[in-house]
N, C-alpha and C positions, 0 to 999 in steps of 0.2 A: 382565500381561504386561511385558516388557522391550523398550522401543522406544529405538531410536537416532534422535536429532534432529540434524541436520547441515547446515552451510553452510560452504563455503570461498569465498575470494576476497571481493569486495565485498559486505559485509553490512549496509551502512548503511540507515537509514530503515526502510521497512515491512517488508522481509523479516526484519530482527532483531527487530522488534516481533512479527510472526507466529511466529517461532521460540520466543520466550518465551511468547507465548500458548498455543502448542500444548503446550510444556513444562508450563505451570502446569495446563491443563486435563487433561492426562495424569496428572499428580501427583495432583489433586483426586480423579480417578476411581480412585486406587489403583495406578497402573502404576508401574514403574521406569523412568527416563529417564536415558540416557546422551548428553550433548550433546558432539559431536565438531566442533571448529573448527580453524582454522590457527594455527600458532605465532605469526604476526604480527597475528592479529586484535585490533583495538583496542577493540572493543565490551565494554561493562562486563558482567561475569559475576555480579556480586554478587546479583542478583535470582535467577538460576538457582540459584545455591549455597543461597541461602535456601529455595528451593523443595525442596532436597534432591537436586538433579540432580548426577550425576557428570560432571565435565567433563575431557575429553582434548583435548590439542592435539597435531596432527599436522603435521609440516613438508611442504608440498607447493608445487610450483613451476608448476602448470599442469594442464591437462585430461588429460595422458597421462604423469604423472609416475610411472615405475616403482617408485622407492623408496616414494612414499606408497601406491601399490598394494599392494606387498608388506606394509607395515606394516598397512594396513587388512585384509588377507587374514588375517593373524596374529591382530589384535584380534577380528575378527568370529567366528573359530572358538573364540576364548577366551570371548567374551561370549555367543555364540549368541542373538542377539536375536530376537524375534518378528516385528519388521518395522523398516525403516529409512525414515525420513522425510527427503528430501533437498530442500534449498531452494535451487535454482539449478543450472546446467549443470555447473560444475566438480565439485561433490561427486557429482552424479549420474553423471558419467562414471567417477570413480575408484570409486565404490561398485559400479557396475554390473559392473566387471571383478573386483572383490575379493570380492564376497558369494557365500555358498554357494547352490546352486541352489534349495533350498526356502525362502529367506529373501526375502519380498516387499520390493521397492524401490519407494517411493512418491515420485514426483517432484512438487514443488510449484514451479510456474513463476510468478514475480512480475514478469515482463515478456513482451513478445511475441517475445522472442528464444528459441525453443523448441527449436533444432536439437540442442543438446547433451544435451537431456533425452530424446530419442528412444532407446528401448531399455529404459526403465523398465517395470516389471511393471504399475504402477498409476498413474494421474495423478489428482492433486487439483487441479482447475481452478477458479481464481478468477474466471474469466469465460467467457462462452460463446465469445468471440473466440478465446481461448487454446485452448480445447478443439477448435475449428475448425482452428487452425493445425496442432496435433498430429495430428488425424485426416487432414489433407492430407499428412502425411508418413509415417504409418504406421498399419496397420490392427491392430497389436499392442497389447495393454494394456487394463486396465479403466478406465473413466473414472467419476469422482464430481465432483460440483459443491459446492465449500465456499465460504464467505463471509468477506471481511475485515470487521473491526469495530473501533470505537474502543475504547480501553482504559478511558476513563473512563465512569462510570455516570450522570453528569449529564445531564439534559434541560431545555432552556429553552424554554418554549413561544414560538412566533413572536409578536411584538407590534408595533403600529402604530409608525411612525417619528414622533416628535414633535420632532426636532431640525431645526435650520435647514439644517445639512449632513449629507447621508447619510454614514454611516460604512461604509467599505469595509474589507476585509481580504483578506490573501493569506498562505500559509503553506506551506513545503517547503524543501527544500535549494536553496541559492542556486548553481544550476548552469544552464548554458544549456538544458538540456532542459525546465526548468520554465517558460520563457517569461516571466520577470519583466521583461525588457526591453521585450517587446511590451506588457506591462500599463503600464509607465511611459510610453510613447509614447502609448497610449491615454488615459491620465490626463492628459497634457500638453495634448492636444487638447480635452478636456473643460474643463480649467482655462482654456484660452484662450477658450472660448466662454462662460465664466461659470457652468458647471454646478456647483451646490454640493456639494462632498464632502470627506472626509478619508479616509486610507488607511493601515493599519498593516499592515507586512510582517514576518512572523515567519520565522526559519531562519537558518541559518549555512551558509557554504560557500565554495568558491574563488572565486566571482564576486562576492562581497561588495563589495570595493573598487571593482570596476568598475561595479556597479550603483549604488552611493552616488554615484559620480562622475557617472553618467548623470543620476540624480536632480537633482544640482546644475546640470548642463548644461541641463537642462529647466525649471529654476527651480521645482522642486516641493517644496523643503525645507520650506515653511510647510504643505504639504498631505499630504506622505508621510513617514511615520517608519519606520525599520528597528529593530525591537525585539529582534533576536537570538533566541536559543534560548528556548523556553517550555516549561514543565513541565506545564501543564494546557491542552491546545489548545481543549477545548470551552469552558472559561471565558474564554479569550482571544477565541474567535470570538463568544462571546454578547454581546461589547461592540460588535459590527457588525451591520449590516443586510443586507450583501450580501458574499458570499464569492467572490472572484475566483480562478479556477484556469485560467491560460492555458497548461497544460501541451502539450508537443509530443509526449509519448509515455509511456504508463502501462500497467501490467498491469491492475489494477483498484484505483484509489486509495482510501486511507483517509480523507484530509482532507476531501474533499466529504461523506463520510459523517459526519464530526465536525461539519461545517457543518449538516447536517440535523438533528442532535441538538441544536445551538446555536440553532436557530430561524432561521437565515439562508437567505435566498435565494441561488442558486448560478448563477454563470455560468462555464461550462466550455468545453471544446473538442470537435472532431469526432474527437479520438484515439479509437480503437475501445474501450479500456476505460473511458474517461470518459464517451463517449457512451452506452454500454450502462448505466453506473450511473445517468446522468441520464434514462434511458428516451428517449434522442433527442429531448428537449425537453419531455417530460412533467413532470419533476421538477426542471427548471432549463433555463436558456437555453444552447443549443449554438452556438459560432461555429467557423469554420474555424481550424485551427492556424495561428499566425503572422500572423493577419489583424488588423492594427491598427485598420482602419476597422470591421470587424466586432465587435470587442471593444468599441470605443468606443460604437457605436450600442447594442449590448445593455446596456452599463451605463447608458447615458443613458436607455434605455427604463424600466429598473427604478427609477432615481434619481428620475424625473419622474412614475412611476406607482406610487405606494406600494401601492395596492389589488392590482395585479398582483404586486407583490413579496410581499405578505402571502399572497396566494393560493399562490404557488409554494412559500413556506416552509412553510405548512401541509400542503401536499400531500407534500412532501418528508419532513417530519417523521413524517407518518402512515406512509409507507413505512418509515422507519427503525424505528419501533416495531414494524411487522409483520415485519420481515425482518432488520434489521442490528445488533440489540442484542447485547451480549456474551453473554447467556444464550442466545439463538438460534444464534449462532455456534458456541459451545461445544458444544450439543446436536447441531448438524448435523455438526461435525467428528467428534465420538466416534461417532455413528452411521455416517458414512462410513468411519471406521477399522475398525469392527466387521464391517461388511458387506464392505469390501475384502479384509480378511484371510480372512474365511469364503469368499469367491468364489475368492480366489486358491488357497487350500488345496484346494477342490473341483476346480478345474481342474488343479492341479499333481498330484492323486492320480489 
């Protein structure tokens, strides 16, 4: 088959990773892949090129750009793809108006903002919560559950903590939505009360200088280190005992899954995607979003109770091996794609 894999607008972080993963899995299965992105997209395309994907860049200025719609209309009638996989609302809006009637448009939402994706033929849902949001807006379309997964194949078995100070970690874009400021305030309170820990924070972003200044103001320089971008997240996380994920909003996050593989216990928030991943406390501790006291108490509980920490880490890694490995994610995606196209064609006829 010939599949178009596309994203417009902001493609940073997880959605770009998923676009590359889907492209790789499609190529490994013998399919032809054309990746369509914006002319201003800054994401590196070298990996896609090595996979043998054809890359097209289209100028677009928003959800209802008539010039981009016409260009896509012409491209689609020339390429005649078997399906279009769209990551995000902007590309879904543009392709929905440009595509031929018999070509299925598959929307993959990477956040809880699903309103621009309404009108797709098929939905690949990365969480049950996202599926519920879509079904609350429309009765049209076929739904399939797909999973996010880490890119690394490494697994580190959970291990007892033998250090004097428990090692914490956090990872993600340094932007307000990730809640790193909440984490720093919680860590400051732990430090004031003499709870032993160190914390490494990986990632880059526009909030970097602000967070480093806050760290100094809270006098955490000896306890907290900002390590910047990392290439092997599971290896990075394997050096810690507890992964801190104070996010204020996610679709279905990948970094806690990487923490599962790394053998860490996880503390996350009640953000719907994160809470669903942590099975509402079964695979990790869940605290209210933005709650400094709640995060402090959860971290203290795990720091001072290594047995509970180890139990959570073992349970989470067992679920990772059952459900979230790259092999299982690939098989689930390819099965969903085949079933989706078959069902669409049957209904279309």
